[in-house]
C-alpha positions as CSV (number, residue, x, y, z in Angstrom):
1,M,12.9,12.9,-18.0
2,N,10.1,12.8,-20.6
3,I,6.5,13.5,-19.9
4,F,4.3,10.5,-19.9
5,T,1.8,10.7,-22.7
6,R,-1.0,8.5,-23.9
7,R,1.3,7.3,-26.6
8,D,3.7,5.9,-24.1
9,F,0.8,4.3,-22.3
10,L,-0.6,2.5,-25.5
11,Q,2.9,1.4,-26.3
12,Q,3.4,-0.2,-23.0
13,G,0.0,-1.7,-23.1
14,V,0.8,-3.4,-26.4
15,Q,4.0,-4.8,-24.9
16,A,2.0,-6.2,-22.0
17,G,-0.9,-7.4,-24.0
18,A,0.1,-11.1,-23.9
19,G,-1.3,-11.3,-20.4
20,L,-4.8,-10.8,-21.7
21,A,-4.8,-14.2,-23.3
22,L,-4.8,-15.8,-19.8
23,G,-8.2,-14.6,-18.8
24,G,-10.6,-17.3,-20.2
25,A,-8.6,-20.3,-19.1
26,L,-8.5,-19.1,-15.5
27,L,-12.3,-19.1,-14.9
28,N,-12.3,-23.0,-14.5
29,C,-10.1,-22.9,-11.4
30,A,-11.5,-25.2,-8.7
31,A,-11.9,-23.4,-5.5
32,A,-14.3,-22.9,-2.6
33,E,-14.7,-19.4,-3.7
34,T,-12.8,-18.2,-6.8
35,L,-11.7,-14.7,-7.6
36,Q,-14.0,-12.4,-9.4
37,D,-14.7,-13.6,-13.0
38,E,-13.3,-10.5,-14.6
39,L,-9.8,-10.9,-12.8
40,P,-7.2,-12.8,-14.7
41,L,-6.0,-14.4,-11.4
42,C,-7.4,-17.5,-9.6
43,T,-6.2,-19.6,-6.7
44,K,-7.2,-22.7,-4.9
45,P,-7.8,-22.7,-1.2
46,L,-4.7,-23.8,0.9
47,E,-4.7,-25.9,3.9
48,K,-2.0,-23.8,5.4
49,V,0.1,-20.7,4.2
50,R,4.0,-21.6,4.1
51,I,5.8,-18.2,4.2
52,G,9.2,-17.0,3.4
53,F,10.1,-13.5,4.7
54,V,12.6,-11.2,3.2
55,G,13.7,-8.2,5.2
56,V,13.1,-8.5,8.9
57,G,14.1,-5.2,10.2
58,H,11.6,-3.1,12.4
59,M,8.6,-3.4,10.1
60,G,9.4,-6.9,8.9
61,T,9.6,-8.1,12.5
62,V,6.2,-6.5,13.2
63,H,4.7,-8.6,10.3
64,V,6.5,-11.8,11.6
65,H,5.0,-11.3,15.1
66,N,1.6,-10.9,13.7
67,L,1.8,-13.8,11.2
68,L,2.9,-16.2,13.9
69,Q,-0.3,-15.4,15.9
70,I,-2.6,-16.2,12.7
71,E,-4.0,-19.7,12.5
72,G,-2.8,-21.6,9.2
73,V,0.5,-19.8,9.0
74,E,3.8,-21.6,8.9
75,L,7.1,-19.4,8.8
76,R,9.5,-21.6,6.8
77,A,12.4,-19.2,5.7
78,V,13.7,-15.8,6.7
79,C,16.2,-13.7,4.7
80,D,18.1,-10.6,5.7
81,I,21.5,-9.2,4.9
82,V,22.0,-8.9,8.9
83,P,22.2,-12.4,10.3
84,E,21.3,-11.2,13.8
85,K,17.8,-10.1,12.5
86,V,17.3,-13.5,10.9
87,T,18.1,-15.0,14.3
88,R,15.7,-12.9,16.0
89,A,12.9,-14.0,13.6
90,Q,13.9,-17.6,14.1
91,K,13.6,-17.2,17.8
92,L,10.1,-15.6,17.4
93,A,9.0,-18.6,15.4
94,E,10.4,-21.1,17.8
95,K,8.6,-19.2,20.7
96,A,5.4,-19.5,18.9
97,G,5.8,-23.3,18.7
98,Q,6.9,-23.6,15.2
99,P,10.1,-25.3,13.8
100,K,13.2,-23.0,13.3
101,P,12.8,-21.4,9.8
102,K,15.7,-21.8,7.4
103,A,18.1,-18.8,7.4
104,F,19.2,-17.0,4.2
105,T,22.0,-14.4,4.9
106,R,24.3,-14.7,1.9
107,G,24.0,-11.1,0.9
108,P,21.6,-8.8,-0.8
109,E,20.4,-11.2,-3.5
110,D,19.9,-14.3,-1.4
111,Y,16.3,-13.8,-1.6
112,K,16.6,-15.4,-5.0
113,R,17.8,-18.7,-3.6
114,L,14.9,-18.6,-0.9
115,C,12.4,-18.2,-3.9
116,Q,14.0,-20.9,-5.9
117,E,14.8,-23.7,-3.4
118,E,12.1,-23.4,-0.7
119,D,8.6,-24.9,-0.9
120,L,6.5,-22.0,-0.1
121,D,3.1,-20.4,-0.9
122,L,3.8,-16.8,0.0
123,V,6.9,-14.5,0.1
124,Y,6.8,-11.4,2.0
125,T,9.2,-8.5,1.6
126,A,9.8,-5.5,3.9
127,T,13.0,-4.4,2.3
128,P,14.2,-0.9,1.0
129,W,11.9,0.3,-1.7
130,E,14.1,-0.6,-4.6
131,L,14.0,-4.3,-3.8
132,H,10.3,-4.5,-3.5
133,V,9.8,-5.3,-7.3
134,P,12.8,-7.8,-7.6
135,V,11.7,-9.8,-4.6
136,C,8.0,-9.9,-5.8
137,L,9.1,-11.0,-9.3
138,A,11.4,-13.6,-7.9
139,A,8.6,-15.0,-5.8
140,M,5.9,-15.2,-8.5
141,N,8.4,-16.4,-11.2
142,N,9.1,-19.4,-8.8
143,G,5.5,-20.2,-8.1
144,K,4.8,-18.1,-4.9
145,H,2.4,-15.4,-4.1
146,A,4.0,-12.1,-3.3
147,A,3.2,-9.5,-0.5
148,T,5.2,-6.3,-0.3
149,E,5.5,-3.3,2.0
150,V,4.5,0.1,0.6
151,P,5.2,1.4,-2.0
152,A,5.0,-1.6,-4.3
153,A,7.2,0.0,-7.0
154,V,9.0,3.4,-7.4
155,T,8.8,3.4,-11.2
156,L,6.1,2.9,-13.8
157,E,8.2,0.1,-15.2
158,G,8.2,-1.7,-11.9
159,C,4.5,-1.4,-11.8
160,W,4.1,-2.8,-15.2
161,K,6.4,-5.7,-14.3
162,L,4.4,-6.6,-11.2
163,V,1.1,-6.6,-13.2
164,E,2.4,-8.6,-16.1
165,T,4.1,-11.2,-14.0
166,A,1.1,-11.6,-11.7
167,E,-1.1,-12.2,-14.8
168,K,1.4,-14.6,-16.5
169,T,2.0,-16.7,-13.4
170,K,-1.5,-16.4,-12.0
171,K,-0.1,-15.5,-8.6
172,H,-1.3,-12.7,-6.3
173,C,0.8,-9.7,-5.7
174,V,-0.5,-7.7,-2.9
175,M,0.8,-4.4,-1.5
176,L,0.4,-4.3,2.3
177,E,-1.4,-1.0,2.7
178,N,-2.2,-1.1,6.6
179,C,-4.0,2.3,6.6
180,C,-6.9,0.7,4.6
181,Y,-7.6,-1.1,7.9
182,D,-7.5,1.7,10.5
183,R,-10.8,2.1,12.5
184,V,-11.9,5.5,11.0
185,E,-11.1,4.6,7.4
186,L,-13.0,1.3,7.7
187,M,-15.9,3.2,9.2
188,I,-15.9,5.7,6.3
189,L,-15.8,2.8,3.7
190,N,-18.9,1.2,5.5
191,M,-20.7,4.6,5.5
192,V,-19.9,4.9,1.7
193,R,-21.3,1.5,1.0
194,K,-24.5,2.2,2.9
195,G,-25.0,5.5,1.1
196,V,-24.7,7.8,4.2
197,L,-22.4,10.2,2.2
198,G,-24.4,10.1,-1.0
199,T,-22.3,10.0,-4.2
200,V,-18.7,10.3,-3.4
201,F,-16.9,12.8,-5.6
202,Y,-13.9,14.4,-3.6
203,G,-11.3,13.2,-1.2
204,E,-8.2,14.6,0.6
205,C,-5.4,12.4,1.9
206,G,-1.6,12.2,2.1
207,Y,1.2,11.4,4.2
208,L,2.4,14.3,6.5
209,H,4.9,13.0,9.0
210,D,8.1,14.8,10.2
211,L,10.8,12.3,9.4
212,R,13.9,14.6,9.7
213,Y,15.2,13.2,12.9
214,Q,14.0,9.7,13.0
215,V,14.6,8.7,9.3
216,K,16.0,11.3,6.9
217,H,19.0,12.3,9.0
218,S,19.5,8.9,10.9
219,D,22.3,6.5,10.5
220,R,20.3,3.4,11.3
221,G,17.2,1.5,10.2
222,E,15.5,3.3,7.2
223,G,17.9,6.1,7.6
224,L,20.5,3.9,5.8
225,W,18.6,4.2,2.5
226,R,15.5,6.2,2.5
227,P,17.1,9.6,2.6
228,Q,18.6,8.9,-0.9
229,H,15.1,9.2,-2.3
230,S,14.8,12.8,-1.0
231,I,18.3,13.7,-2.1
232,R,17.7,12.8,-5.8
233,R,13.9,12.9,-6.4
234,N,11.2,15.5,-6.1
235,G,7.6,14.6,-6.2
236,N,4.9,12.7,-4.0
237,L,7.2,9.9,-3.0
238,Y,5.0,8.1,-0.4
239,P,1.3,8.3,-1.5
240,T,-0.4,5.1,-0.5
241,H,-1.1,5.5,3.1
242,G,-3.6,8.2,2.5
243,L,-4.6,7.3,-1.1
244,G,-5.4,3.7,-0.6
245,P,-8.5,4.2,1.6
246,V,-9.8,7.1,-0.5
247,A,-9.3,5.1,-3.7
248,Q,-11.3,2.2,-2.1
249,C,-14.2,4.6,-1.2
250,M,-14.2,5.9,-4.8
251,N,-14.2,2.4,-6.4
252,V,-10.8,3.0,-8.3
253,N,-10.1,0.0,-10.3
254,R,-13.5,-1.2,-9.7
255,G,-15.9,1.1,-11.5
256,D,-13.7,4.1,-11.7
257,Q,-10.0,4.8,-12.7
258,F,-7.3,7.3,-12.2
259,D,-7.1,9.4,-15.3
260,F,-4.6,12.1,-15.0
261,L,-2.5,14.0,-12.3
262,V,-0.9,17.3,-11.8
263,S,1.7,17.9,-9.1
264,M,3.5,20.8,-7.6
265,S,6.4,20.9,-5.0
266,S,7.4,23.7,-2.9
267,M,11.1,24.9,-2.3
268,S,13.3,22.5,-0.3
269,I,14.3,24.5,2.7
270,C,13.4,22.6,6.0
271,M,15.6,19.6,5.1
272,N,18.5,21.5,3.9
273,E,18.4,23.8,7.0
274,Y,18.1,20.8,9.3
275,A,21.1,19.4,7.7
276,K,23.3,22.3,8.5
277,R,22.5,21.8,12.2
278,L,24.0,18.4,12.2
279,P,27.4,17.7,13.9
280,P,30.3,18.2,11.6
281,G,31.3,14.9,9.9
282,H,27.7,13.6,9.9
283,Q,27.0,12.0,6.5
284,Y,24.1,14.4,5.8
285,A,25.8,17.5,7.2
286,N,25.3,20.2,4.4
287,Q,23.5,17.6,2.3
288,K,21.4,19.3,-0.5
289,F,18.0,17.7,-0.9
290,A,16.0,17.8,-4.1
291,Q,12.6,17.0,-2.6
292,G,10.5,19.9,-2.1
293,D,9.3,20.2,1.5
294,V,5.6,20.0,0.6
295,N,4.2,18.3,-2.4
296,D,0.5,18.4,-3.5
297,S,-0.8,16.1,-6.3
298,L,-4.3,16.4,-7.7
299,I,-5.8,13.3,-9.4
300,R,-8.9,13.3,-11.5
301,T,-10.8,10.1,-12.2
302,K,-12.5,8.9,-15.3
303,N,-15.8,9.6,-13.6
304,G,-14.8,13.0,-12.5
305,C,-13.8,12.6,-9.0
306,L,-11.0,14.6,-7.4
307,I,-8.4,13.5,-4.9
308,L,-5.9,15.8,-3.4
309,V,-2.8,13.8,-2.2
310,G,-0.3,15.5,0.0
311,H,3.2,14.5,0.9
312,D,5.2,16.4,3.6
313,T,8.0,14.5,5.5
314,S,10.3,17.5,6.1
315,T,8.5,20.2,8.1
316,P,7.8,20.5,11.8
317,R,4.3,19.4,12.3
318,P,2.1,16.7,13.8
319,Y,1.4,13.4,12.0
320,S,-1.5,13.3,9.6
321,R,-2.9,11.3,6.7
322,R,-5.3,14.3,5.9
323,I,-8.3,11.9,5.3
324,E,-11.5,13.5,4.1
325,V,-14.0,12.0,2.0
326,Q,-16.9,14.2,0.7
327,G,-20.1,13.1,-1.0
328,T,-23.4,14.7,-2.1
329,K,-24.9,14.1,1.4
330,G,-22.0,15.0,3.6
331,L,-18.4,14.3,4.6
332,V,-16.1,12.7,7.1
333,R,-12.7,13.8,8.1
334,K,-10.2,12.3,10.3
335,Y,-7.4,14.8,11.1
336,P,-6.6,16.7,13.2
337,D,-9.7,15.1,14.9
338,P,-12.3,12.7,13.5
339,L,-15.4,14.7,12.5
340,V,-18.6,14.2,10.4
341,W,-21.3,16.3,8.8
342,I,-24.3,14.8,7.3
343,E,-27.0,16.9,5.7
344,G,-30.3,16.4,7.4
345,R,-28.8,14.8,10.4
346,S,-26.2,17.3,11.6
347,K,-28.1,19.9,13.6
348,N,-25.5,22.9,13.3
349,H,-24.7,23.9,9.7
350,N,-21.4,25.5,10.8
351,Q,-20.2,22.8,13.1
352,Y,-19.2,19.2,12.7
353,D,-20.6,16.3,14.7
354,P,-18.4,14.3,16.9
355,I,-17.4,11.0,15.5
356,E,-18.4,8.6,18.5
357,P,-22.1,8.3,17.6
358,Y,-21.2,7.4,14.0
359,L,-18.6,4.9,15.1
360,K,-21.2,3.3,17.2
361,E,-23.7,3.1,14.3
362,Y,-21.4,2.4,11.4
363,E,-18.5,0.6,12.9
364,H,-17.1,-1.7,10.2
365,P,-17.8,-5.5,11.0
366,L,-14.2,-6.3,10.2
367,W,-12.8,-3.9,12.8
368,K,-15.4,-4.9,15.3
369,G,-14.8,-8.6,14.8
370,I,-11.1,-8.3,15.1
371,Q,-11.3,-6.4,18.3
372,E,-13.5,-9.1,19.8
373,K,-11.1,-11.7,18.5
374,I,-7.8,-10.3,19.7
375,G,-8.7,-7.3,21.9
376,E,-7.1,-3.9,22.1
377,S,-3.6,-5.2,22.1
378,G,-2.3,-2.8,19.4
379,R,-0.5,-5.3,17.3
380,G,1.2,-2.8,15.0
381,H,-0.2,0.8,14.3
382,G,-3.2,0.0,16.4
383,N,-4.0,-3.3,15.2
384,M,-4.3,-2.4,11.4
385,D,-1.0,-4.2,10.7
386,Y,-2.4,-7.4,12.2
387,I,-5.8,-6.9,10.3
388,E,-4.0,-6.6,6.8
389,N,-2.0,-9.9,7.5
390,Y,-5.1,-11.6,8.8
391,R,-7.1,-10.6,5.6
392,L,-4.4,-11.7,3.2
393,I,-3.9,-15.1,5.0
394,R,-7.7,-15.6,5.1
395,A,-8.0,-14.9,1.4
396,L,-5.3,-17.6,0.7
397,L,-6.9,-20.2,3.0
398,T,-10.3,-19.8,1.5
399,G,-9.5,-19.3,-2.1
400,T,-11.3,-15.8,-2.1
401,A,-10.2,-12.5,-3.5
402,P,-7.7,-10.3,-1.5
403,D,-9.0,-7.0,-0.5
404,M,-6.2,-5.3,-2.4
405,D,-4.6,-6.9,-5.6
406,V,-1.8,-6.1,-8.1
407,Y,-3.7,-3.5,-9.9
408,D,-4.3,-1.5,-6.7
409,A,-0.5,-1.9,-5.9
410,A,0.4,-0.6,-9.3
411,A,-2.1,2.3,-9.6
412,W,-1.5,3.6,-6.1
413,S,2.3,3.4,-6.4
414,A,2.3,4.9,-9.8
415,V,1.6,8.3,-8.3
416,S,5.3,8.6,-7.3
417,E,6.8,8.7,-10.8
418,L,3.9,10.5,-12.4
419,S,4.2,13.3,-9.7
420,E,7.9,13.5,-10.4
421,R,7.3,13.9,-14.1
422,S,4.6,16.5,-13.6
423,V,6.8,18.5,-11.1
424,A,9.7,18.4,-13.6
425,H,7.5,19.9,-16.2
426,R,5.9,22.8,-14.5
427,S,3.0,20.9,-13.2
428,R,1.8,19.7,-16.5
429,S,-0.8,17.0,-16.4
430,V,0.3,13.5,-16.7
431,D,-2.0,10.6,-17.8
432,F,-2.3,7.4,-15.6
433,P,-1.6,4.0,-17.4
434,D,-4.7,1.7,-17.1
435,F,-3.0,-1.4,-15.4
436,T,-6.4,-3.2,-15.7
437,R,-6.5,-2.6,-19.5
438,G,-10.2,-1.6,-19.3
439,R,-11.4,-4.3,-16.6
440,W,-12.0,-1.4,-14.1
441,K,-15.4,-0.7,-16.1
442,T,-16.8,-4.1,-15.1
443,R,-15.0,-5.1,-11.9
444,K,-17.1,-5.2,-8.9
445,P,-16.5,-2.6,-5.9
446,L,-14.9,-3.9,-2.7
447,G,-17.5,-5.2,-0.4
448,I,-17.9,-5.0,3.4
449,V,-16.3,-8.1,4.9
450,T,-16.2,-9.6,8.3
451,A,-13.6,-11.2,10.5
């Protein structure tokens, strides 16, 4: 594995440069509200969003359930290698009062037929990670927008393919990062936009979730494919849940840019010891795992911000996304308990304030509006799954910019391979590609939206 250098980045940028020629022609797109001028993507408002869904296991079914409750959505086609899962999704659609979606169950590449044959606006994928890029490419190359579960790609090559294809086809490619829509993360973004934290310059985040029993040593669901990544790879393999919200607060791709990364992994001991306790004959009994139990990756941005991104899915511990955003006037942290400290407001210099008064004062209008709209029904991870779907559908119906775009999908997902390269070379620094090719300098920060 070779270290990724600026020379590699420049060579890839030249190969992808043809997409730049699209920019000028796209600004004349007739829409109620077009995308920001500096983006090379533009869509017209849709009267309805006709959806094809690829991969309707657990997470895919959550998305289907949410989409069927959003006005303007039609589920037209469903694809999965397990026919029973497709039947389940079809029944959900019929129960919602929609016609029975067409089934695509002819094997692992039947998504290609779905993309080629069906008259759709948007194709979702909630498949194993390796299929995210192929499904999105098939969708965009056949005239459909694409939405993918996280991560959008597991390689830099995959990230570039998504960017180049989105620019070439003028289609959205959105990564469904639901954690950007959790209550506290939205509140932090609102506080940042209002200047409460001052100038933001440091953040901590990550994905810390003991998956040994539920996933990494399971013989069902994600356990059928996800452990293979830990067996052969060593790095920060699942960065976007924590990184997405912090990157939005720091205006990454919209005024700032990831510059370089250093990454370090611990020994791999918890996963290997757990494997030894499995029953004889279990497929992962005595399996050796390459993934270090704990990985920490440190990112520095072009403007000098630091982000510490953690990854730990192998040790006995409570769940955490390690959210902390620090500015010149104070900070907010979320785990283990949401707490705030603001200079000039917090009375005790050595003690955090409880978060409740800040939630009342700085509740994000999107969160507040959604709760008033649907109530506290917990539609997927405490409603944040519903909100991410709602925001994407609304963008397509109104012709406005999605909250996250293909450049975010690429930059946030790129941490995986970059961290692997750094770990493999004694934590040497590794440069980020600039997937925006300089547009980050003029693109506008994500605003505060409503429901």
